[in-house]
Biopython code that builds the backbone (N, CA, C, O; Angstrom):
import numpy as np
from Bio.PDB.StructureBuilder import StructureBuilder

atoms = [
    (1, "MET", "N", (49.718, -24.731, -14.465)),
    (1, "MET", "CA", (48.305, -24.983, -14.356)),
    (1, "MET", "C", (47.621, -23.726, -13.809)),
    (1, "MET", "O", (48.121, -23.093, -12.879)),
    (2, "THR", "N", (46.509, -23.382, -14.379)),
    (2, "THR", "CA", (45.811, -22.167, -13.952)),
    (2, "THR", "C", (44.848, -22.481, -12.815)),
    (2, "THR", "O", (44.315, -23.583, -12.683)),
    (3, "GLU", "N", (44.659, -21.459, -12.013)),
    (3, "GLU", "CA", (43.728, -21.595, -10.890)),
    (3, "GLU", "C", (42.286, -21.496, -11.396)),
    (3, "GLU", "O", (42.001, -20.679, -12.272)),
    (4, "PRO", "N", (41.374, -22.311, -10.861)),
    (4, "PRO", "CA", (39.969, -22.180, -11.305)),
    (4, "PRO", "C", (39.413, -20.831, -10.852)),
    (4, "PRO", "O", (39.723, -20.338, -9.768)),
    (5, "GLN", "N", (38.597, -20.263, -11.706)),
    (5, "GLN", "CA", (38.009, -18.966, -11.378)),
    (5, "GLN", "C", (36.947, -19.139, -10.309)),
    (5, "GLN", "O", (36.129, -20.058, -10.355)),
    (6, "ARG", "N", (36.982, -18.231, -9.347)),
    (6, "ARG", "CA", (35.999, -18.275, -8.270)),
    (6, "ARG", "C", (34.830, -17.370, -8.624)),
    (6, "ARG", "O", (34.992, -16.292, -9.196)),
    (7, "LYS", "N", (33.688, -17.835, -8.273)),
    (7, "LYS", "CA", (32.489, -17.026, -8.499)),
    (7, "LYS", "C", (32.438, -15.936, -7.446)),
    (7, "LYS", "O", (32.762, -16.182, -6.285)),
    (8, "PRO", "N", (32.032, -14.724, -7.838)),
    (8, "PRO", "CA", (31.928, -13.662, -6.824)),
    (8, "PRO", "C", (30.809, -13.981, -5.846)),
    (8, "PRO", "O", (29.739, -14.454, -6.231)),
    (9, "ARG", "N", (31.075, -13.715, -4.585)),
    (9, "ARG", "CA", (30.081, -13.988, -3.552)),
    (9, "ARG", "C", (29.045, -12.873, -3.513)),
    (9, "ARG", "O", (29.355, -11.694, -3.689)),
    (10, "ALA", "N", (27.839, -13.279, -3.283)),
    (10, "ALA", "CA", (26.775, -12.301, -3.077)),
    (10, "ALA", "C", (26.965, -11.690, -1.694)),
    (10, "ALA", "O", (27.340, -12.391, -0.753)),
    (11, "PRO", "N", (26.710, -10.392, -1.563)),
    (11, "PRO", "CA", (26.885, -9.781, -0.241)),
    (11, "PRO", "C", (25.923, -10.409, 0.763)),
    (11, "PRO", "O", (24.739, -10.596, 0.482)),
    (12, "GLU", "N", (26.444, -10.721, 1.905)),
    (12, "GLU", "CA", (25.620, -11.331, 2.938)),
    (12, "GLU", "C", (24.891, -10.246, 3.703)),
    (12, "GLU", "O", (25.475, -9.229, 4.075)),
    (13, "HIS", "N", (23.618, -10.473, 3.931)),
    (13, "HIS", "CA", (22.813, -9.524, 4.692)),
    (13, "HIS", "C", (22.779, -9.967, 6.142)),
    (13, "HIS", "O", (22.625, -11.153, 6.436)),
    (14, "PRO", "N", (22.921, -9.021, 7.035)),
    (14, "PRO", "CA", (22.833, -9.418, 8.452)),
    (14, "PRO", "C", (21.425, -9.894, 8.768)),
    (14, "PRO", "O", (20.472, -9.480, 8.107)),
    (15, "PRO", "N", (21.280, -10.741, 9.750)),
    (15, "PRO", "CA", (19.930, -11.207, 10.107)),
    (15, "PRO", "C", (19.084, -10.030, 10.578)),
    (15, "PRO", "O", (19.572, -9.090, 11.205)),
    (16, "GLU", "N", (17.810, -10.117, 10.254)),
    (16, "GLU", "CA", (16.903, -9.037, 10.623)),
    (16, "GLU", "C", (16.640, -9.052, 12.117)),
    (16, "GLU", "O", (16.547, -10.110, 12.741)),
    (17, "GLY", "N", (16.525, -7.884, 12.666)),
    (17, "GLY", "CA", (16.245, -7.766, 14.077)),
    (17, "GLY", "C", (14.757, -7.789, 14.361)),
    (17, "GLY", "O", (13.923, -7.813, 13.456)),
    (18, "TYR", "N", (14.458, -7.781, 15.621)),
    (18, "TYR", "CA", (13.072, -7.838, 16.077)),
    (18, "TYR", "C", (12.273, -6.649, 15.553)),
    (18, "TYR", "O", (11.156, -6.819, 15.065)),
    (19, "PHE", "N", (12.840, -5.448, 15.651)),
    (19, "PHE", "CA", (12.107, -4.250, 15.269)),
    (19, "PHE", "C", (11.944, -4.131, 13.757)),
    (19, "PHE", "O", (10.957, -3.564, 13.289)),
    (20, "ALA", "N", (12.891, -4.655, 12.990)),
    (20, "ALA", "CA", (12.756, -4.622, 11.531)),
    (20, "ALA", "C", (11.586, -5.478, 11.070)),
    (20, "ALA", "O", (10.846, -5.100, 10.162)),
    (21, "VAL", "N", (11.427, -6.636, 11.703)),
    (21, "VAL", "CA", (10.308, -7.521, 11.352)),
    (21, "VAL", "C", (8.988, -6.869, 11.736)),
    (21, "VAL", "O", (8.019, -6.933, 10.979)),
    (22, "ARG", "N", (8.945, -6.240, 12.914)),
    (22, "ARG", "CA", (7.714, -5.577, 13.368)),
    (22, "ARG", "C", (7.374, -4.388, 12.486)),
    (22, "ARG", "O", (6.202, -4.141, 12.203)),
    (23, "LEU", "N", (8.384, -3.651, 12.048)),
    (23, "LEU", "CA", (8.133, -2.502, 11.186)),
    (23, "LEU", "C", (7.548, -2.934, 9.843)),
    (23, "LEU", "O", (6.674, -2.259, 9.299)),
    (24, "ARG", "N", (8.024, -4.050, 9.310)),
    (24, "ARG", "CA", (7.467, -4.551, 8.056)),
    (24, "ARG", "C", (5.999, -4.914, 8.236)),
    (24, "ARG", "O", (5.187, -4.665, 7.345)),
    (25, "GLY", "N", (5.653, -5.498, 9.373)),
    (25, "GLY", "CA", (4.255, -5.814, 9.655)),
    (25, "GLY", "C", (3.404, -4.564, 9.761)),
    (25, "GLY", "O", (2.260, -4.553, 9.308)),
    (26, "LEU", "N", (3.948, -3.510, 10.355)),
    (26, "LEU", "CA", (3.203, -2.252, 10.458)),
    (26, "LEU", "C", (2.991, -1.612, 9.092)),
    (26, "LEU", "O", (1.975, -0.955, 8.864)),
    (27, "MET", "N", (3.939, -1.800, 8.189)),
    (27, "MET", "CA", (3.760, -1.261, 6.840)),
    (27, "MET", "C", (2.591, -1.960, 6.146)),
    (27, "MET", "O", (1.846, -1.326, 5.398)),
    (28, "ASN", "N", (2.427, -3.257, 6.387)),
    (28, "ASN", "CA", (1.293, -3.969, 5.800)),
    (28, "ASN", "C", (-0.019, -3.459, 6.378)),
    (28, "ASN", "O", (-1.001, -3.316, 5.649)),
    (29, "VAL", "N", (-0.048, -3.183, 7.674)),
    (29, "VAL", "CA", (-1.243, -2.629, 8.300)),
    (29, "VAL", "C", (-1.509, -1.241, 7.737)),
    (29, "VAL", "O", (-2.662, -0.866, 7.521)),
    (30, "GLY", "N", (-0.454, -0.483, 7.499)),
    (30, "GLY", "CA", (-0.597, 0.853, 6.931)),
    (30, "GLY", "C", (-1.238, 0.825, 5.554)),
    (30, "GLY", "O", (-2.044, 1.697, 5.229)),
    (31, "ALA", "N", (-0.889, -0.165, 4.744)),
    (31, "ALA", "CA", (-1.499, -0.281, 3.422)),
    (31, "ALA", "C", (-2.992, -0.574, 3.546)),
    (31, "ALA", "O", (-3.791, -0.054, 2.767)),
    (32, "GLY", "N", (-3.370, -1.392, 4.508)),
    (32, "GLY", "CA", (-4.789, -1.667, 4.732)),
    (32, "GLY", "C", (-5.537, -0.437, 5.217)),
    (32, "GLY", "O", (-6.678, -0.200, 4.820)),
    (33, "ASN", "N", (-4.893, 0.343, 6.075)),
    (33, "ASN", "CA", (-5.519, 1.572, 6.550)),
    (33, "ASN", "C", (-5.683, 2.593, 5.432)),
    (33, "ASN", "O", (-6.687, 3.303, 5.382)),
    (34, "VAL", "N", (-4.711, 2.671, 4.543)),
    (34, "VAL", "CA", (-4.818, 3.580, 3.403)),
    (34, "VAL", "C", (-5.998, 3.179, 2.527)),
    (34, "VAL", "O", (-6.752, 4.034, 2.063)),
    (35, "PHE", "N", (-6.154, 1.884, 2.302)),
    (35, "PHE", "CA", (-7.274, 1.415, 1.479)),
    (35, "PHE", "C", (-8.612, 1.750, 2.132)),
    (35, "PHE", "O", (-9.510, 2.286, 1.483)),
    (36, "ALA", "N", (-8.738, 1.429, 3.419)),
    (36, "ALA", "CA", (-10.011, 1.664, 4.103)),
    (36, "ALA", "C", (-10.336, 3.154, 4.181)),
    (36, "ALA", "O", (-11.489, 3.543, 3.992)),
    (37, "SER", "N", (-9.341, 3.986, 4.455)),
    (37, "SER", "CA", (-9.615, 5.420, 4.553)),
    (37, "SER", "C", (-9.974, 6.020, 3.202)),
    (37, "SER", "O", (-10.750, 6.974, 3.144)),
    (38, "SER", "N", (-9.431, 5.487, 2.118)),
    (38, "SER", "CA", (-9.796, 5.983, 0.786)),
    (38, "SER", "C", (-11.256, 5.665, 0.461)),
    (38, "SER", "O", (-11.972, 6.506, -0.083)),
    (39, "VAL", "N", (-11.686, 4.467, 0.792)),
    (39, "VAL", "CA", (-13.076, 4.088, 0.530)),
    (39, "VAL", "C", (-14.025, 4.928, 1.389)),
    (39, "VAL", "O", (-15.042, 5.417, 0.898)),
    (40, "ILE", "N", (-13.691, 5.093, 2.666)),
    (40, "ILE", "CA", (-14.548, 5.884, 3.555)),
    (40, "ILE", "C", (-14.607, 7.336, 3.114)),
    (40, "ILE", "O", (-15.674, 7.950, 3.134)),
    (41, "ALA", "N", (-13.454, 7.896, 2.710)),
    (41, "ALA", "CA", (-13.439, 9.284, 2.247)),
    (41, "ALA", "C", (-14.283, 9.447, 0.981)),
    (41, "ALA", "O", (-14.997, 10.441, 0.845)),
    (42, "GLY", "N", (-14.213, 8.498, 0.063)),
    (42, "GLY", "CA", (-15.031, 8.563, -1.146)),
    (42, "GLY", "C", (-16.515, 8.504, -0.836)),
    (42, "GLY", "O", (-17.312, 9.228, -1.432)),
    (43, "LEU", "N", (-16.884, 7.637, 0.099)),
    (43, "LEU", "CA", (-18.289, 7.532, 0.484)),
    (43, "LEU", "C", (-18.788, 8.812, 1.156)),
    (43, "LEU", "O", (-19.890, 9.278, 0.867)),
    (44, "LEU", "N", (-17.982, 9.376, 2.045)),
    (44, "LEU", "CA", (-18.384, 10.600, 2.726)),
    (44, "LEU", "C", (-18.486, 11.787, 1.776)),
    (44, "LEU", "O", (-19.413, 12.590, 1.879)),
    (45, "LEU", "N", (-17.544, 11.898, 0.860)),
    (45, "LEU", "CA", (-17.632, 12.988, -0.125)),
    (45, "LEU", "C", (-18.848, 12.807, -1.028)),
    (45, "LEU", "O", (-19.525, 13.780, -1.361)),
    (46, "GLY", "N", (-19.125, 11.581, -1.420)),
    (46, "GLY", "CA", (-20.307, 11.314, -2.226)),
    (46, "GLY", "C", (-21.590, 11.627, -1.477)),
    (46, "GLY", "O", (-22.540, 12.151, -2.058)),
    (47, "TYR", "N", (-21.621, 11.308, -0.191)),
    (47, "TYR", "CA", (-22.785, 11.639, 0.626)),
    (47, "TYR", "C", (-22.978, 13.148, 0.704)),
    (47, "TYR", "O", (-24.103, 13.643, 0.630)),
    (48, "GLY", "N", (-21.874, 13.874, 0.853)),
    (48, "GLY", "CA", (-21.960, 15.330, 0.899)),
    (48, "GLY", "C", (-22.473, 15.923, -0.398)),
    (48, "GLY", "O", (-23.262, 16.867, -0.380)),
    (49, "VAL", "N", (-22.040, 15.388, -1.507)),
    (49, "VAL", "CA", (-22.517, 15.863, -2.814)),
    (49, "VAL", "C", (-23.993, 15.525, -2.981)),
    (49, "VAL", "O", (-24.764, 16.342, -3.485)),
    (50, "ASP", "N", (-24.387, 14.331, -2.562)),
    (50, "ASP", "CA", (-25.804, 13.958, -2.637)),
    (50, "ASP", "C", (-26.672, 14.866, -1.773)),
    (50, "ASP", "O", (-27.760, 15.270, -2.186)),
    (51, "TYR", "N", (-26.198, 15.180, -0.597)),
    (51, "TYR", "CA", (-26.952, 16.057, 0.298)),
    (51, "TYR", "C", (-27.065, 17.460, -0.291)),
    (51, "TYR", "O", (-28.116, 18.094, -0.208)),
    (52, "TRP", "N", (-25.979, 17.934, -0.881)),
    (52, "TRP", "CA", (-25.935, 19.280, -1.456)),
    (52, "TRP", "C", (-26.839, 19.391, -2.687)),
    (52, "TRP", "O", (-27.549, 20.383, -2.855)),
    (53, "LEU", "N", (-26.809, 18.362, -3.550)),
    (53, "LEU", "CA", (-27.595, 18.402, -4.781)),
    (53, "LEU", "C", (-28.993, 17.823, -4.623)),
    (53, "LEU", "O", (-29.847, 18.035, -5.483)),
    (54, "GLY", "N", (-29.238, 17.107, -3.556)),
    (54, "GLY", "CA", (-30.548, 16.495, -3.346)),
    (54, "GLY", "C", (-30.811, 15.331, -4.276)),
    (54, "GLY", "O", (-31.955, 15.082, -4.656)),
    (55, "THR", "N", (-29.769, 14.622, -4.642)),
    (55, "THR", "CA", (-29.923, 13.486, -5.558)),
    (55, "THR", "C", (-30.017, 12.194, -4.765)),
    (55, "THR", "O", (-29.817, 12.164, -3.551)),
    (56, "ALA", "N", (-30.324, 11.134, -5.486)),
    (56, "ALA", "CA", (-30.332, 9.798, -4.891)),
    (56, "ALA", "C", (-28.883, 9.419, -4.567)),
    (56, "ALA", "O", (-27.981, 10.220, -4.816)),
    (57, "PRO", "N", (-28.641, 8.267, -4.040)),
    (57, "PRO", "CA", (-27.260, 7.941, -3.637)),
    (57, "PRO", "C", (-26.312, 7.674, -4.811)),
    (57, "PRO", "O", (-25.415, 6.837, -4.708)),
    (58, "LEU", "N", (-26.512, 8.384, -5.923)),
    (58, "LEU", "CA", (-25.647, 8.174, -7.084)),
    (58, "LEU", "C", (-24.226, 8.647, -6.828)),
    (58, "LEU", "O", (-23.270, 7.935, -7.135)),
    (59, "ALA", "N", (-24.078, 9.844, -6.270)),
    (59, "ALA", "CA", (-22.739, 10.371, -6.013)),
    (59, "ALA", "C", (-22.046, 9.561, -4.922)),
    (59, "ALA", "O", (-20.827, 9.390, -4.951)),
    (60, "MET", "N", (-22.820, 9.065, -3.963)),
    (60, "MET", "CA", (-22.221, 8.249, -2.905)),
    (60, "MET", "C", (-21.683, 6.937, -3.481)),
    (60, "MET", "O", (-20.598, 6.496, -3.104)),
    (61, "LEU", "N", (-22.418, 6.326, -4.372)),
    (61, "LEU", "CA", (-21.940, 5.101, -5.009)),
    (61, "LEU", "C", (-20.728, 5.375, -5.893)),
    (61, "LEU", "O", (-19.771, 4.600, -5.902)),
    (62, "ALA", "N", (-20.771, 6.475, -6.632)),
    (62, "ALA", "CA", (-19.630, 6.829, -7.484)),
    (62, "ALA", "C", (-18.412, 7.150, -6.624)),
    (62, "ALA", "O", (-17.298, 6.749, -6.961)),
    (63, "GLY", "N", (-18.607, 7.867, -5.521)),
    (63, "GLY", "CA", (-17.502, 8.167, -4.624)),
    (63, "GLY", "C", (-16.929, 6.922, -3.985)),
    (63, "GLY", "O", (-15.712, 6.811, -3.831)),
    (64, "GLY", "N", (-17.783, 5.980, -3.607)),
    (64, "GLY", "CA", (-17.306, 4.717, -3.055)),
    (64, "GLY", "C", (-16.510, 3.915, -4.065)),
    (64, "GLY", "O", (-15.494, 3.308, -3.726)),
    (65, "LEU", "N", (-16.974, 3.912, -5.315)),
    (65, "LEU", "CA", (-16.250, 3.197, -6.363)),
    (65, "LEU", "C", (-14.897, 3.846, -6.635)),
    (65, "LEU", "O", (-13.886, 3.154, -6.763)),
    (66, "LEU", "N", (-14.880, 5.175, -6.721)),
    (66, "LEU", "CA", (-13.609, 5.868, -6.946)),
    (66, "LEU", "C", (-12.667, 5.697, -5.748)),
    (66, "LEU", "O", (-11.457, 5.558, -5.922)),
    (67, "GLY", "N", (-13.224, 5.708, -4.536)),
    (67, "GLY", "CA", (-12.410, 5.461, -3.356)),
    (67, "GLY", "C", (-11.830, 4.066, -3.346)),
    (67, "GLY", "O", (-10.682, 3.871, -2.947)),
    (68, "PHE", "N", (-12.613, 3.087, -3.783)),
    (68, "PHE", "CA", (-12.136, 1.709, -3.865)),
    (68, "PHE", "C", (-10.988, 1.592, -4.857)),
    (68, "PHE", "O", (-9.963, 0.976, -4.565)),
    (69, "ILE", "N", (-11.165, 2.186, -6.027)),
    (69, "ILE", "CA", (-10.122, 2.121, -7.055)),
    (69, "ILE", "C", (-8.861, 2.842, -6.578)),
    (69, "ILE", "O", (-7.757, 2.313, -6.706)),
    (70, "GLY", "N", (-9.025, 4.038, -6.033)),
    (70, "GLY", "CA", (-7.868, 4.783, -5.543)),
    (70, "GLY", "C", (-7.194, 4.099, -4.365)),
    (70, "GLY", "O", (-5.967, 4.111, -4.263)),
    (71, "GLY", "N", (-7.976, 3.506, -3.480)),
    (71, "GLY", "CA", (-7.410, 2.790, -2.343)),
    (71, "GLY", "C", (-6.615, 1.569, -2.766)),
    (71, "GLY", "O", (-5.551, 1.292, -2.211)),
    (72, "MET", "N", (-7.128, 0.834, -3.753)),
    (72, "MET", "CA", (-6.387, -0.311, -4.269)),
    (72, "MET", "C", (-5.071, 0.135, -4.895)),
    (72, "MET", "O", (-4.036, -0.505, -4.705)),
    (73, "HIS", "N", (-5.116, 1.229, -5.636)),
    (73, "HIS", "CA", (-3.902, 1.742, -6.281)),
    (73, "HIS", "C", (-2.867, 2.160, -5.232)),
    (73, "HIS", "O", (-1.693, 1.808, -5.342)),
    (74, "ASN", "N", (-3.299, 2.904, -4.224)),
    (74, "ASN", "CA", (-2.372, 3.378, -3.205)),
    (74, "ASN", "C", (-1.827, 2.243, -2.351)),
    (74, "ASN", "O", (-0.642, 2.244, -2.017)),
    (75, "ALA", "N", (-2.656, 1.284, -1.994)),
    (75, "ALA", "CA", (-2.186, 0.143, -1.203)),
    (75, "ALA", "C", (-1.202, -0.695, -2.006)),
    (75, "ALA", "O", (-0.201, -1.169, -1.467)),
    (76, "HIS", "N", (-1.481, -0.878, -3.283)),
    (76, "HIS", "CA", (-0.564, -1.632, -4.142)),
    (76, "HIS", "C", (0.770, -0.910, -4.262)),
    (76, "HIS", "O", (1.827, -1.541, -4.229)),
    (77, "ARG", "N", (0.723, 0.401, -4.400)),
    (77, "ARG", "CA", (1.946, 1.197, -4.503)),
    (77, "ARG", "C", (2.772, 1.094, -3.209)),
    (77, "ARG", "O", (3.997, 0.985, -3.267)),
    (78, "LEU", "N", (2.118, 1.129, -2.062)),
    (78, "LEU", "CA", (2.832, 0.985, -0.792)),
    (78, "LEU", "C", (3.469, -0.396, -0.657)),
    (78, "LEU", "O", (4.606, -0.518, -0.201)),
    (79, "MET", "N", (2.741, -1.421, -1.050)),
    (79, "MET", "CA", (3.289, -2.778, -0.938)),
    (79, "MET", "C", (4.460, -2.980, -1.897)),
    (79, "MET", "O", (5.428, -3.658, -1.554)),
    (80, "GLN", "N", (4.383, -2.403, -3.085)),
    (80, "GLN", "CA", (5.493, -2.512, -4.030)),
    (80, "GLN", "C", (6.715, -1.750, -3.538)),
    (80, "GLN", "O", (7.844, -2.211, -3.708)),
    (81, "ALA", "N", (6.500, -0.584, -2.928)),
    (81, "ALA", "CA", (7.615, 0.185, -2.385)),
    (81, "ALA", "C", (8.292, -0.579, -1.261)),
    (81, "ALA", "O", (9.515, -0.530, -1.130)),
    (82, "GLN", "N", (7.526, -1.273, -0.461)),
    (82, "GLN", "CA", (8.100, -2.063, 0.627)),
    (82, "GLN", "C", (8.897, -3.234, 0.070)),
    (82, "GLN", "O", (9.950, -3.582, 0.604)),
    (83, "GLN", "N", (8.402, -3.837, -0.992)),
    (83, "GLN", "CA", (9.079, -5.004, -1.565)),
    (83, "GLN", "C", (10.405, -4.614, -2.205)),
    (83, "GLN", "O", (11.353, -5.398, -2.168)),
    (84, "HIS", "N", (10.495, -3.419, -2.791)),
    (84, "HIS", "CA", (11.708, -2.987, -3.470)),
    (84, "HIS", "C", (12.599, -2.133, -2.579)),
    (84, "HIS", "O", (13.557, -1.531, -3.065)),
    (85, "ASP", "N", (12.306, -2.069, -1.302)),
    (85, "ASP", "CA", (13.106, -1.269, -0.375)),
    (85, "ASP", "C", (14.483, -1.923, -0.214)),
    (85, "ASP", "O", (14.562, -3.090, 0.168)),
    (86, "PRO", "N", (15.574, -1.191, -0.500)),
    (86, "PRO", "CA", (16.898, -1.808, -0.372)),
    (86, "PRO", "C", (17.293, -2.073, 1.082)),
    (86, "PRO", "O", (18.182, -2.885, 1.340)),
    (87, "ASN", "N", (16.651, -1.406, 2.021)),
    (87, "ASN", "CA", (16.969, -1.615, 3.436)),
    (87, "ASN", "C", (16.181, -2.750, 4.049)),
    (87, "ASN", "O", (16.513, -3.206, 5.143)),
    (88, "GLY", "N", (15.125, -3.229, 3.360)),
    (88, "GLY", "CA", (14.258, -4.234, 3.964)),
    (88, "GLY", "C", (14.314, -5.514, 3.306)),
    (88, "GLY", "O", (13.629, -6.450, 3.717)),
]
sb = StructureBuilder()
sb.init_structure("model")
sb.init_model(0)
sb.init_chain("A")
sb.init_seg("    ")
for serial, (resi, resn, name, xyz) in enumerate(atoms, 1):
    if name == "N":
        sb.init_residue(resn, " ", resi, " ")
    sb.init_atom(name, np.array(xyz, "f"), 0.0, 1.0, " ", f" {name:<3s}", serial, name[0])
structure = sb.get_structure()
């Protein structure tokens, strides 16, 4: 009689420590800070262009929009990197 085949076990991960959980939370805060700083930087650069050219707040609005788009992209990239981290 043949022995039944055993399924290979998935590697067990050790329980996460206190600092690992806190570090993951800080990474989430970091993504929010990246988003906010991108929007603020876009607005400030747009304000500078408006001041230099003497235009209405067109460049400031365009800079804010580009900062918003870039901030969303960078925050999403950070969150995806955290999710696929083999150590976390």
